[in-house]
N, C-alpha and C positions, 0 to 999 in steps of 0.2 A: 929917651934918657931924661928929658925934662920932667915927665910925669913921675918917674922913679925918684928923681931928686926931690921933687915936691912932696912925695910920700915920706921920704926920709926927714924932710924939714917938719912935716906934720907930726911925725912920731916923736921927734925931739921936742917940739912945741907941746905936744900932749903930755909928755913925761914931766916937764917942768911946770906946766899950768896946774897939774894936780896938786902941787905943793902950795899954790897960792891961796886956795880955798874959795875961789870965785867959781861957782857952779856954771854960770852962764859962759864964762871964758873956757871952761873945760868942754862944754857942749860945742862951742865954735871950733876949737882946735880938733875935737873928735870928728866933727863934720868935715873939716878941711882934710884930715887924715883919710877918712872914709872916701871922700870924693876922689882923691888921687890913687888910693889903693885899688878901688873898684875900677877906675879908669885904666889902670895898668893891665887888668885882665884881658880886655878886648884887644889892646895893643899887643899883648903877649901872644894871644891866639893867632892873630893875623901874622905876626912876625914868624911864628913857628910854621905856619902854613907856607909862607914864602920860602923859608929855609929848607923845608922838606919836600917842596914840589919836585917831582910829579906824584909823590905819594898822596893818597887821599887825605883831605883835610880832617876827616873824622879820626884818622889814625893819630895824627899829631895832637889833636884836641883830647883824645882819650888818654894818651900818654901824659899830657900836661895835667889833666884832671886827676889821674892816679897819683902823679908826683905831688900835686898840691894836697891831696888827702893824706898821703904818707907824711909829708913834711908838716902839715897842719897839726895832725895828731901828735907827732913827735915833739914839735915845738911847744904845743899846749901843755903836754906832760912835763917837759923841762921847765917851762915858765912857771907852772904850778909849784914845782919843787923849789925853784929859786925864790918865788914869792914867799913861801913859808919860812925859808931860812933867812933871806936878806931883805925882803920888803919890796914895795912896788917900784921904787926908783931904780934899783939894781935890775929888777925884772924888765922894766921898760928899756933900760940901757942895753941889756942883753939882746932884747928883740931889735933894738936899733942897730946893734952890731951885726946881727944876722941880716938885717936889711942892707947894711953896707957891704957885706960879703956878696949878697945877691946883686947889688949895683956893680961891683967890680966884675963879677961873672958876666953880667949883661954887657958891660963895656968891652970885655974881651971877645965877645961874639963878633965874628966878621959879618957885618951887615951889607957888605958889597955883593954877596952872592945871592941876590934876590932872584931866584930861578923862575918864578912864575912871571915876573915882570920881564925878565930877559927872554922867556919863551914867547911872549906875546909881542915883543918888539919887532921882529922881522915881519910879522903880519901887518903891523901898523905902518912900518916903513914901506912895505910893498904897496899898501893902499895909498899912501901919500905920493909915492912915485907914479902910480897909475893916474892919480888926480892931476899931478903936474903935467903928465903927458897929454891928458885930455885938454887941459888948459892951454898948452902950447899949440895944440892942433885946432883950437877954437871949438871944441865939441861941448864944452861945459856951459 
């Protein structure tokens, strides 16, 4: 959640630093935005694998890649049209709004159902119990 929020902050910062005319500041905010946007990819793939377990991780990754391609092309085409008609500030604010929609959707995902972690928990607990039994018998 923090990574997504920071990407949103980076997008807002990038939108308004473009208007200031300081190229170095634009580079810094673009780097900040890119750092958190790219960081969210790995987190998203891992989260999807957790939520879809025991399905193969390749399946969830493939679906996410396909969705990102579809939305990426669609949003790029929409942003191009908005840019021609209303300019860069409105375009960036539109993309920021889409990021906000994504943040709300991410917040609404129930993250308590982490199936892969839950599936491995009994194994870990059984191993811990066996170790406790060995310690109590003086075998360790």
